[in-house]
VOKOL-548242 format. One record per residue: residue number from 0; residue in three letters; x, z, y of N, C-alpha, C, CB in turn. Coordinates in Angstrom, 2 decimals. Glycine has a CB too. Layout:
BEGIN
{NUM,"ala",{X,Z,Y},{X,Z,Y},{X,Z,Y},{X,Z,Y}}
...
***
This chain:
BEGIN
{0,"lys",{-34.03,-1.56,-23.15},{-33.02,-2.76,-22.52},{-32.82,-3.38,-23.54},{-31.63,-2.43,-21.85}}
{1,"ala",{-32.59,-4.67,-23.44},{-32.36,-5.70,-24.47},{-30.73,-5.73,-24.73},{-32.96,-7.22,-23.93}}
{2,"arg",{-30.62,-6.30,-26.18},{-29.33,-6.41,-26.44},{-28.51,-7.37,-25.71},{-29.23,-6.63,-27.67}}
{3,"tyr",{-27.33,-7.44,-25.69},{-26.40,-8.51,-24.91},{-26.54,-9.85,-25.62},{-24.74,-8.07,-24.89}}
{4,"lys",{-26.56,-10.65,-25.01},{-26.69,-11.81,-25.35},{-25.25,-12.57,-25.04},{-27.90,-12.33,-24.69}}
{5,"thr",{-24.50,-13.43,-25.88},{-23.43,-14.29,-25.45},{-23.88,-15.35,-24.49},{-22.80,-14.92,-26.62}}
{6,"arg",{-23.01,-15.39,-23.64},{-23.13,-16.63,-22.90},{-23.09,-17.79,-23.57},{-22.24,-16.73,-22.01}}
{7,"thr",{-23.76,-18.79,-23.15},{-23.77,-20.15,-23.72},{-23.31,-21.07,-22.86},{-25.01,-20.56,-24.15}}
{8,"lys",{-23.30,-20.85,-21.59},{-22.95,-21.98,-20.74},{-21.25,-21.37,-20.38},{-24.20,-22.18,-19.22}}
{9,"lys",{-20.62,-22.70,-20.05},{-19.24,-22.47,-19.49},{-19.27,-22.13,-18.04},{-18.36,-23.71,-19.68}}
{10,"ala",{-18.22,-21.10,-17.76},{-18.13,-20.51,-16.56},{-18.06,-21.86,-15.45},{-16.80,-19.46,-16.57}}
{11,"thr",{-18.42,-21.79,-14.14},{-18.34,-23.00,-13.23},{-16.96,-22.70,-12.76},{-19.53,-23.13,-11.97}}
{12,"lys",{-16.75,-23.80,-11.79},{-15.37,-23.85,-11.17},{-15.15,-22.70,-10.26},{-15.15,-25.14,-10.37}}
{13,"thr",{-16.08,-22.37,-9.49},{-16.28,-21.35,-8.70},{-16.02,-19.94,-9.17},{-17.46,-21.47,-8.30}}
{14,"glu",{-16.92,-19.74,-10.34},{-16.60,-18.65,-11.11},{-15.30,-18.31,-11.60},{-17.29,-18.70,-12.03}}
{15,"thr",{-14.65,-19.42,-12.19},{-13.34,-19.47,-12.61},{-12.12,-19.12,-11.81},{-13.19,-20.60,-12.96}}
{16,"ala",{-12.50,-19.75,-10.55},{-11.55,-19.56,-9.38},{-11.71,-17.77,-8.87},{-12.09,-20.80,-7.98}}
{17,"asn",{-12.81,-17.52,-8.81},{-13.22,-16.20,-8.30},{-12.39,-15.03,-9.39},{-15.08,-16.10,-8.35}}
{18,"arg",{-12.34,-15.52,-10.82},{-12.09,-14.35,-11.79},{-10.49,-14.39,-11.75},{-12.80,-14.57,-13.47}}
{19,"gln",{-10.15,-15.71,-11.18},{-8.53,-15.98,-11.22},{-7.96,-14.92,-9.94},{-8.09,-17.93,-10.84}}
{20,"arg",{-8.90,-15.04,-8.73},{-8.46,-14.20,-7.63},{-8.55,-12.64,-8.11},{-9.40,-14.51,-6.29}}
{21,"phe",{-9.55,-12.48,-8.51},{-9.82,-11.01,-8.96},{-8.79,-10.63,-9.92},{-11.25,-10.81,-9.65}}
{22,"ala",{-8.09,-11.50,-10.66},{-7.18,-11.01,-11.71},{-5.72,-10.81,-10.78},{-7.06,-12.23,-13.11}}
{23,"glu",{-5.59,-11.71,-10.00},{-4.16,-11.71,-9.18},{-4.36,-10.46,-8.08},{-3.83,-13.38,-8.26}}
{24,"ala",{-5.41,-10.14,-7.72},{-5.33,-8.97,-6.84},{-5.15,-7.96,-7.66},{-6.48,-8.72,-5.97}}
{25,"gln",{-5.76,-7.51,-8.78},{-5.76,-6.57,-9.82},{-4.39,-6.52,-10.16},{-6.65,-6.89,-10.98}}
{26,"arg",{-3.48,-7.58,-10.56},{-2.09,-7.41,-10.96},{-1.34,-6.86,-9.92},{-1.48,-8.63,-11.39}}
{27,"trp",{-1.43,-7.48,-8.76},{-0.49,-7.04,-7.48},{-0.53,-5.50,-7.25},{-1.02,-7.78,-6.02}}
{28,"leu",{-1.83,-5.03,-7.48},{-2.34,-3.69,-6.96},{-1.95,-2.66,-7.88},{-3.87,-3.64,-6.79}}
{29,"lys",{-1.94,-2.80,-9.20},{-1.70,-2.31,-10.38},{-0.60,-1.04,-10.24},{-1.25,-3.50,-11.27}}
{30,"pro",{0.58,-1.76,-9.72},{1.82,-0.68,-9.87},{1.57,0.35,-8.78},{3.45,-1.40,-9.64}}
{31,"leu",{0.60,0.18,-7.86},{0.51,0.96,-6.60},{-0.66,1.84,-6.89},{0.31,0.05,-5.23}}
{32,"leu",{-1.02,1.95,-8.00},{-2.45,2.68,-8.33},{-2.51,3.89,-7.58},{-2.67,3.07,-9.91}}
{33,"glu",{-1.54,4.86,-7.88},{-1.71,6.18,-7.18},{-1.47,6.24,-5.74},{-0.87,7.13,-7.76}}
{34,"phe",{-0.75,5.53,-5.11},{-0.31,5.41,-3.75},{-1.74,4.77,-3.02},{1.17,4.36,-3.63}}
{35,"val",{-2.34,3.81,-3.65},{-3.71,3.30,-2.98},{-4.89,4.19,-3.14},{-4.16,1.94,-3.58}}
{36,"arg",{-4.67,5.16,-4.27},{-6.01,5.84,-4.44},{-5.76,7.07,-3.30},{-6.34,6.41,-6.22}}
{37,"gln",{-4.49,7.89,-2.94},{-4.14,8.54,-1.68},{-4.57,7.62,-0.46},{-2.57,8.85,-1.66}}
{38,"gly",{-4.02,6.53,-0.07},{-4.07,5.64,0.93},{-5.42,5.06,1.24},{-3.18,4.67,0.66}}
{39,"phe",{-6.34,4.87,0.64},{-7.72,4.49,0.68},{-8.62,5.57,0.39},{-7.99,3.42,-0.20}}
{40,"lys",{-8.23,6.74,0.74},{-9.31,7.94,0.28},{-10.18,8.01,1.72},{-8.43,9.73,-0.18}}
{41,"gly",{-11.38,7.70,1.38},{-12.33,8.07,2.44},{-12.67,6.83,3.32},{-11.72,9.23,3.34}}
{42,"tyr",{-12.27,5.43,2.61},{-12.41,4.18,3.05},{-13.93,3.90,3.52},{-11.94,3.26,1.97}}
{43,"ser",{-14.73,4.39,3.03},{-16.36,4.14,3.18},{-16.90,5.28,2.18},{-16.95,2.39,2.64}}
{44,"pro",{-18.44,5.44,2.54},{-19.05,6.59,2.04},{-19.16,6.30,0.62},{-20.38,6.93,2.70}}
{45,"thr",{-19.13,4.78,0.17},{-19.37,4.74,-1.22},{-18.34,4.05,-1.88},{-20.59,4.16,-1.53}}
{46,"val",{-16.95,3.49,-1.39},{-15.88,3.10,-1.85},{-14.64,3.67,-1.40},{-15.90,1.97,-1.72}}
{47,"glu",{-13.59,3.68,-2.34},{-12.37,4.57,-1.82},{-11.37,4.03,-2.84},{-12.58,6.41,-1.87}}
{48,"gly",{-10.09,4.30,-2.69},{-9.19,4.48,-3.80},{-8.68,2.65,-4.06},{-10.17,5.38,-5.30}}
{49,"phe",{-8.61,2.55,-5.16},{-8.26,1.19,-5.77},{-8.97,0.21,-5.61},{-8.15,1.16,-6.98}}
{50,"ile",{-10.42,0.34,-5.89},{-11.53,-0.47,-5.34},{-11.45,-1.12,-3.97},{-12.64,0.33,-5.32}}
{51,"ala",{-11.13,0.00,-3.09},{-11.33,-0.15,-1.62},{-10.09,-1.13,-1.53},{-11.28,1.36,-0.61}}
{52,"ala",{-8.96,-0.86,-1.89},{-7.67,-1.38,-1.79},{-7.99,-2.98,-2.33},{-6.50,-0.42,-2.74}}
{53,"lys",{-8.36,-2.96,-3.28},{-8.91,-4.72,-3.71},{-9.30,-5.30,-3.03},{-9.84,-5.10,-4.54}}
{54,"ser",{-10.49,-4.69,-2.44},{-11.62,-5.47,-1.49},{-10.98,-5.74,-0.23},{-13.04,-4.58,-1.15}}
{55,"his",{-9.93,-5.02,0.04},{-9.57,-5.13,1.43},{-8.32,-6.26,1.28},{-9.11,-3.54,2.14}}
{56,"leu",{-7.58,-6.29,0.06},{-6.77,-7.31,-0.17},{-7.19,-8.49,-0.26},{-6.20,-7.15,-1.06}}
{57,"met",{-8.23,-8.74,-1.03},{-9.14,-10.04,-1.13},{-9.44,-10.52,-0.13},{-10.28,-9.96,-1.69}}
{58,"arg",{-10.20,-9.83,1.06},{-10.60,-10.33,2.23},{-9.61,-10.64,3.17},{-11.42,-9.55,2.74}}
{59,"asn",{-8.57,-9.69,3.28},{-7.76,-9.87,4.24},{-6.71,-10.43,4.02},{-7.53,-8.97,4.76}}
{60,"ala",{-5.73,-10.49,2.78},{-4.35,-10.96,2.63},{-4.36,-11.98,1.54},{-3.35,-9.79,2.31}}
{61,"met",{-5.60,-12.46,1.14},{-5.33,-13.52,-0.04},{-5.63,-14.95,0.62},{-6.41,-13.25,-1.47}}
{62,"asp",{-4.88,-16.04,0.29},{-5.50,-17.29,0.71},{-5.55,-18.11,-0.63},{-4.63,-18.05,1.93}}
{63,"gly",{-6.48,-18.41,-1.32},{-6.63,-18.81,-3.00},{-5.85,-17.71,-3.60},{-5.93,-20.45,-3.54}}
{64,"leu",{-4.76,-18.17,-4.51},{-4.08,-17.13,-5.48},{-2.99,-16.52,-4.64},{-3.43,-17.81,-6.90}}
{65,"gln",{-2.73,-16.79,-3.57},{-1.40,-16.12,-2.75},{-1.70,-15.07,-2.17},{-0.75,-16.89,-1.67}}
{66,"ile",{-0.96,-14.17,-2.35},{-1.18,-12.71,-1.39},{-0.13,-12.84,-0.59},{-1.13,-11.12,-2.15}}
{67,"asp",{-0.38,-12.58,0.67},{0.70,-12.43,1.81},{1.05,-10.86,2.00},{0.11,-13.08,3.32}}
{68,"pro",{2.18,-10.48,1.59},{2.26,-8.80,1.51},{2.33,-8.22,3.26},{3.98,-8.25,0.48}}
{69,"ser",{2.62,-9.00,4.23},{2.51,-8.81,5.52},{1.13,-8.53,6.02},{3.04,-9.87,6.12}}
{70,"leu",{0.11,-9.05,5.34},{-1.07,-8.90,5.96},{-2.08,-7.64,4.87},{-1.74,-10.60,6.13}}
{71,"ala",{-1.14,-7.18,3.97},{-2.00,-6.37,2.87},{-1.74,-4.94,3.71},{-1.32,-6.43,0.96}}
{72,"leu",{-2.95,-4.06,3.40},{-2.70,-2.52,3.58},{-2.71,-1.79,2.47},{-3.63,-1.88,4.40}}
{73,"val",{-1.98,-0.78,2.38},{-1.72,0.13,1.21},{-2.34,1.43,1.40},{-0.25,0.35,0.98}}
{74,"ser",{-2.54,1.72,2.82},{-3.27,2.80,3.69},{-4.15,2.24,4.54},{-2.39,3.63,4.51}}
{75,"tyr",{-5.50,3.26,4.59},{-6.16,2.71,5.52},{-6.95,3.92,6.15},{-6.97,1.54,4.99}}
{76,"gly",{-6.82,4.04,7.66},{-7.57,5.26,8.30},{-7.35,5.23,9.73},{-7.09,6.68,7.75}}
{77,"asp",{-7.59,6.02,10.23},{-7.70,6.40,11.99},{-6.61,7.02,12.37},{-8.91,7.40,12.50}}
{78,"leu",{-5.73,7.98,11.41},{-4.85,8.69,11.88},{-3.62,7.79,12.55},{-4.48,9.57,10.81}}
{79,"pro",{-3.47,8.50,13.55},{-2.44,7.53,14.64},{-0.89,7.56,13.65},{-2.16,8.53,16.69}}
{80,"leu",{-0.31,6.21,13.87},{1.34,6.24,13.56},{1.87,6.49,14.63},{2.06,4.99,13.03}}
{81,"ala",{3.49,6.54,14.23},{4.45,7.01,14.96},{4.89,5.61,15.73},{5.57,7.79,14.07}}
{82,"ala",{5.66,5.96,17.03},{6.07,4.93,17.63},{7.76,4.95,17.08},{5.72,5.07,19.28}}
{83,"asp",{8.20,3.57,17.25},{9.57,3.12,16.98},{10.05,3.54,15.50},{10.54,3.73,18.09}}
{84,"ile",{9.24,2.92,14.59},{9.45,2.91,13.13},{10.47,1.98,12.66},{8.23,2.60,12.44}}
{85,"ala",{11.43,2.44,12.00},{12.61,1.53,11.64},{12.78,1.87,10.23},{14.00,1.76,12.52}}
{86,"val",{13.43,1.12,9.78},{14.19,1.43,8.02},{15.18,0.85,7.94},{13.47,0.93,6.63}}
{87,"gly",{16.29,1.22,7.13},{17.64,0.58,6.84},{18.13,1.14,5.66},{18.68,0.76,7.94}}
{88,"lys",{19.01,0.30,4.78},{19.62,0.61,3.66},{20.92,1.72,3.92},{20.04,-0.74,3.04}}
{89,"ile",{20.71,2.57,3.08},{22.06,3.40,3.06},{22.56,3.39,1.44},{21.77,5.14,3.69}}
{90,"pro",{23.87,3.77,1.29},{24.48,3.88,0.01},{23.78,4.64,-0.87},{25.71,4.35,0.08}}
{91,"gly",{23.89,4.20,-2.08},{23.42,4.91,-3.47},{21.91,4.21,-3.75},{23.28,6.85,-3.29}}
{92,"gly",{21.56,3.13,-3.11},{20.12,2.53,-3.47},{19.08,3.23,-2.89},{19.80,2.51,-4.95}}
{93,"ser",{19.22,3.78,-1.58},{18.33,4.32,-0.84},{17.86,3.75,0.42},{18.73,5.37,-0.65}}
{94,"leu",{16.81,3.96,0.99},{16.28,3.44,2.18},{16.04,4.56,3.21},{15.02,2.69,1.87}}
{95,"gln",{16.45,4.68,4.45},{16.28,5.53,5.14},{15.06,5.23,6.29},{17.53,5.81,5.56}}
{96,"phe",{14.29,5.85,6.52},{12.92,5.41,7.33},{13.21,6.37,8.61},{11.19,5.81,6.39}}
{97,"asn",{12.94,5.93,9.70},{12.89,6.74,11.02},{11.94,6.59,11.94},{13.93,6.57,11.73}}
{98,"trp",{11.23,7.30,12.54},{10.07,7.30,13.58},{10.40,8.22,14.50},{8.67,7.63,13.06}}
{99,"asp",{9.62,8.08,15.67},{9.66,8.83,16.73},{8.71,10.23,16.51},{9.24,7.93,17.90}}
{100,"pro",{9.44,11.39,16.42},{8.75,12.72,15.78},{7.81,13.24,16.58},{9.68,13.86,15.50}}
{101,"arg",{7.85,12.72,17.70},{6.76,13.46,18.81},{5.21,13.07,18.34},{7.03,12.80,20.61}}
{102,"ala",{4.31,14.19,18.19},{3.23,13.83,17.50},{1.80,13.59,18.53},{3.07,14.97,16.40}}
{103,"gly",{2.20,13.76,19.63},{1.23,13.53,20.79},{-0.03,14.43,20.71},{0.77,12.01,20.81}}
{104,"asp",{-0.98,14.13,21.33},{-2.49,14.94,21.32},{-3.24,14.48,20.38},{-3.38,14.81,22.59}}
{105,"val",{-3.05,13.50,19.48},{-3.92,13.17,18.31},{-3.53,13.39,16.95},{-4.22,11.93,18.34}}
{106,"ala",{-2.26,13.63,17.01},{-1.82,13.97,15.63},{-1.16,15.20,15.42},{-1.00,13.02,15.15}}
{107,"his",{-0.76,15.69,14.09},{-0.32,16.94,13.78},{1.16,16.77,13.54},{-1.07,17.55,12.62}}
{108,"pro",{2.06,17.53,14.02},{3.47,17.61,13.62},{3.84,17.96,12.44},{4.09,18.35,14.31}}
{109,"arg",{2.62,18.44,11.18},{2.86,18.70,9.97},{2.07,17.47,9.02},{2.41,20.19,9.74}}
{110,"asp",{1.82,16.44,9.67},{1.42,14.90,9.14},{2.69,14.87,8.13},{1.41,13.41,10.52}}
{111,"gln",{2.31,13.93,6.93},{3.30,13.82,6.04},{3.67,12.40,5.81},{2.95,14.48,4.86}}
{112,"val",{4.61,11.77,5.86},{4.94,10.41,5.91},{4.56,9.69,4.17},{6.73,10.36,6.43}}
{113,"met",{4.19,8.64,4.24},{3.92,7.85,2.71},{4.79,6.76,3.25},{2.07,7.30,2.12}}
{114,"leu",{5.46,6.54,2.39},{6.52,5.53,2.27},{6.32,4.75,0.58},{8.17,6.43,2.53}}
{115,"leu",{6.74,3.37,0.89},{6.59,2.46,-0.42},{7.55,1.24,-0.21},{4.93,1.89,-0.65}}
{116,"ala",{8.28,1.17,-1.37},{9.19,-0.13,-1.48},{8.77,-0.74,-2.84},{10.92,0.21,-1.45}}
{117,"tyr",{8.00,-2.09,-2.37},{7.47,-2.74,-3.57},{7.94,-4.03,-3.79},{6.10,-2.81,-3.56}}
{118,"asp",{8.30,-4.05,-5.15},{8.86,-5.41,-5.65},{7.65,-6.12,-6.50},{10.29,-5.17,-6.67}}
{119,"ala",{7.09,-7.01,-5.81},{5.93,-7.73,-6.20},{6.04,-8.63,-7.48},{5.53,-8.55,-5.07}}
{120,"asp",{7.41,-9.30,-7.33},{7.53,-10.27,-8.27},{7.86,-9.54,-9.76},{8.67,-11.30,-7.77}}
{121,"his",{8.51,-8.40,-9.69},{8.96,-7.67,-11.00},{7.64,-6.52,-11.22},{10.73,-6.80,-10.77}}
{122,"glu",{6.75,-6.05,-10.21},{5.65,-5.34,-10.42},{6.15,-4.08,-10.41},{4.93,-5.68,-11.56}}
{123,"thr",{7.16,-3.45,-9.72},{7.92,-2.36,-9.92},{7.59,-1.79,-8.31},{9.61,-2.73,-10.43}}
{124,"ala",{7.45,-0.50,-8.01},{7.07,0.37,-6.82},{7.94,1.61,-6.79},{5.54,0.81,-6.89}}
{125,"phe",{8.30,2.01,-5.52},{8.96,3.09,-5.55},{8.35,3.93,-4.23},{10.51,2.75,-5.59}}
{126,"tyr",{7.83,5.04,-4.19},{7.10,5.64,-3.43},{6.86,7.18,-3.38},{6.16,5.06,-3.61}}
{127,"thr",{6.25,7.42,-2.00},{6.24,9.08,-1.90},{5.02,8.86,-1.13},{7.66,10.09,-1.07}}
{128,"thr",{3.82,9.88,-1.29},{2.53,10.02,-0.64},{2.90,11.23,0.05},{1.19,10.10,-1.59}}
{129,"thr",{3.86,12.05,-0.18},{3.89,13.43,0.55},{5.35,13.66,0.87},{3.27,14.72,-0.37}}
{130,"gly",{5.70,12.75,1.76},{6.97,12.74,2.04},{7.29,13.93,3.34},{7.33,11.18,2.37}}
{131,"gln",{8.49,13.69,4.07},{8.81,14.37,5.46},{7.65,14.68,6.34},{9.72,13.48,6.28}}
{132,"phe",{7.67,15.76,6.97},{6.69,16.12,8.16},{7.17,14.98,9.35},{6.90,17.96,8.74}}
{133,"arg",{5.79,14.84,10.05},{5.77,13.83,11.25},{7.07,14.31,12.01},{4.27,13.92,12.27}}
{134,"ser",{7.23,15.39,12.27},{7.89,16.14,13.21},{9.56,16.18,12.73},{7.12,17.63,13.30}}
{135,"thr",{10.10,15.69,11.72},{11.30,15.60,11.30},{11.80,14.36,11.98},{11.37,15.62,9.87}}
{136,"gly",{10.97,13.10,11.73},{11.77,11.91,12.26},{12.20,11.22,11.26},{12.90,12.21,13.07}}
{137,"glu",{12.39,11.38,10.16},{13.16,10.56,9.26},{12.76,11.18,7.59},{14.93,10.73,9.74}}
{138,"asp",{13.07,10.20,6.82},{12.94,10.53,5.49},{13.84,9.38,4.62},{11.32,10.58,5.12}}
{139,"ile",{14.01,9.83,3.43},{14.88,8.98,2.62},{13.91,8.52,1.31},{16.33,9.87,2.14}}
{140,"leu",{13.87,7.31,0.97},{13.37,6.93,-0.30},{14.18,6.39,-1.18},{12.45,6.13,-0.22}}
{141,"gln",{14.33,6.94,-2.47},{15.25,6.44,-3.34},{14.50,5.46,-3.92},{15.84,7.38,-4.27}}
{142,"val",{15.39,4.26,-4.13},{14.87,3.25,-4.81},{16.06,2.74,-5.80},{14.31,2.17,-3.80}}
{143,"gly",{15.63,2.85,-7.01},{16.30,2.60,-8.28},{16.29,1.22,-8.74},{15.74,3.38,-9.29}}
{144,"gly",{15.92,0.05,-7.88},{15.91,-1.26,-8.34},{17.06,-1.81,-8.93},{15.58,-2.03,-7.38}}
{145,"lys",{16.89,-2.89,-9.43},{18.18,-3.88,-9.69},{18.55,-4.65,-8.82},{18.08,-4.73,-10.67}}
{146,"lys",{19.72,-4.88,-8.75},{20.44,-5.71,-7.88},{19.69,-7.06,-7.72},{21.87,-5.89,-8.41}}
{147,"gly",{19.65,-7.52,-6.43},{19.04,-8.96,-6.43},{17.63,-8.71,-6.24},{19.30,-9.84,-7.80}}
{148,"asn",{17.00,-7.86,-6.26},{15.30,-7.70,-6.15},{15.16,-7.49,-4.73},{14.52,-6.33,-7.04}}
{149,"thr",{14.01,-7.79,-4.11},{13.52,-7.79,-3.03},{12.21,-7.12,-2.88},{13.54,-8.92,-2.69}}
{150,"tyr",{12.28,-5.91,-2.21},{11.16,-5.21,-1.67},{10.60,-5.31,-0.52},{11.34,-4.19,-1.68}}
{151,"his",{9.29,-5.18,-0.41},{8.41,-5.16,0.65},{8.15,-3.75,0.87},{7.19,-5.97,0.42}}
{152,"leu",{8.33,-3.29,2.14},{8.36,-1.88,2.75},{7.15,-1.51,3.70},{9.68,-1.71,3.58}}
{153,"tyr",{6.40,-0.44,3.44},{5.44,-0.12,4.04},{5.57,1.40,4.37},{4.35,-0.54,3.33}}
{154,"phe",{4.94,1.76,5.52},{4.96,3.05,5.88},{3.55,3.61,6.42},{6.03,3.17,6.85}}
{155,"ala",{3.17,4.93,6.36},{2.02,5.09,6.92},{1.98,6.96,6.87},{0.78,4.13,6.01}}
{156,"phe",{1.06,7.62,7.34},{0.95,8.92,7.25},{-0.28,9.35,6.68},{1.14,9.45,8.42}}
{157,"thr",{-0.29,10.68,6.10},{-1.57,11.15,5.64},{-1.66,12.85,6.34},{-1.59,11.05,3.75}}
{158,"ala",{-2.60,12.98,6.70},{-2.88,14.30,7.58},{-2.49,15.58,6.87},{-4.45,14.44,7.96}}
{159,"phe",{-1.95,16.57,7.54},{-1.46,17.84,6.96},{-2.66,18.30,6.02},{-1.08,19.00,8.15}}
{160,"asp",{-3.73,18.07,6.23},{-4.86,18.76,5.31},{-5.39,17.81,4.39},{-6.09,19.36,6.14}}
{161,"arg",{-4.84,16.39,4.23},{-5.34,15.62,3.48},{-6.70,15.00,3.52},{-5.18,16.13,2.59}}
{162,"ser",{-7.18,15.27,5.02},{-8.63,14.83,5.19},{-8.43,13.25,5.80},{-9.55,15.96,6.34}}
{163,"arg",{-7.51,12.76,6.15},{-7.36,11.51,6.39},{-6.15,10.88,6.46},{-7.90,11.30,7.30}}
{164,"gln",{-5.79,9.47,6.67},{-4.51,8.65,6.73},{-4.54,7.72,7.69},{-4.19,7.97,5.52}}
{165,"ser",{-3.46,7.20,8.03},{-3.32,5.98,8.76},{-3.36,4.77,8.11},{-2.25,5.97,9.40}}
{166,"asp",{-3.34,3.57,9.00},{-3.31,2.28,8.33},{-1.82,2.40,7.96},{-3.77,0.91,9.26}}
{167,"ser",{-1.53,1.57,7.05},{-0.22,1.20,6.82},{0.39,0.20,7.67},{-0.12,0.79,5.58}}
{168,"val",{1.71,0.23,7.83},{2.26,-0.84,8.45},{3.56,-1.45,7.82},{2.47,-0.45,9.76}}
{169,"tyr",{3.70,-2.66,7.84},{4.51,-3.39,6.87},{5.77,-3.69,7.79},{3.72,-4.79,6.21}}
{170,"leu",{6.77,-3.41,7.10},{8.31,-3.34,7.81},{9.15,-4.38,7.31},{9.15,-1.93,7.52}}
{171,"gly",{8.60,-5.47,6.48},{9.44,-6.56,6.11},{10.00,-6.43,4.85},{10.44,-6.76,7.01}}
{172,"thr",{10.93,-7.00,4.46},{11.45,-6.99,3.29},{13.26,-6.42,3.09},{11.17,-8.48,2.90}}
{173,"val",{13.39,-6.14,2.20},{14.99,-5.50,1.88},{15.38,-5.92,0.76},{15.19,-3.93,1.76}}
{174,"lys",{16.60,-6.60,0.49},{17.13,-6.78,-0.85},{18.16,-6.02,-1.18},{17.51,-8.01,-1.08}}
{175,"phe",{18.44,-5.56,-2.36},{19.36,-4.66,-3.05},{20.44,-5.57,-3.95},{18.47,-3.60,-4.00}}
***
């Protein structure tokens, strides 16, 4: 193998733009590393975790350098979600998530909820990948953020045996 040669040509505008998009996707996902590792497990036979999340983000939630959090997925899979998912603020800087606890025919009552509150502007995330069981119908996420910060909220399930997970659902924003 030959030694590496220093590039003598300047990067093209297209290369520079692609590098900037790549860097922005990397910056946006970095605080979510552990969450997307679980959320994108088994994405494809050759790609999973952070790389899969970045690929999905760049293809589906980016317009130029702008990321639309409502189009971003932080979990990907075929596990069914619950019905009637809702979230509300409760005293003490916490969020209470509620959902229909009935599992139905294709889900298991011991599937666990994955919750995420993400302040993309300050690159701060509060989450759990192994929350309450599906059968409980509610869970509380402690958010230790600063007043005035806005958090994007996501909800998903991971299977009781960790074999698969659901797509995440975007629940909007909340300001503390």
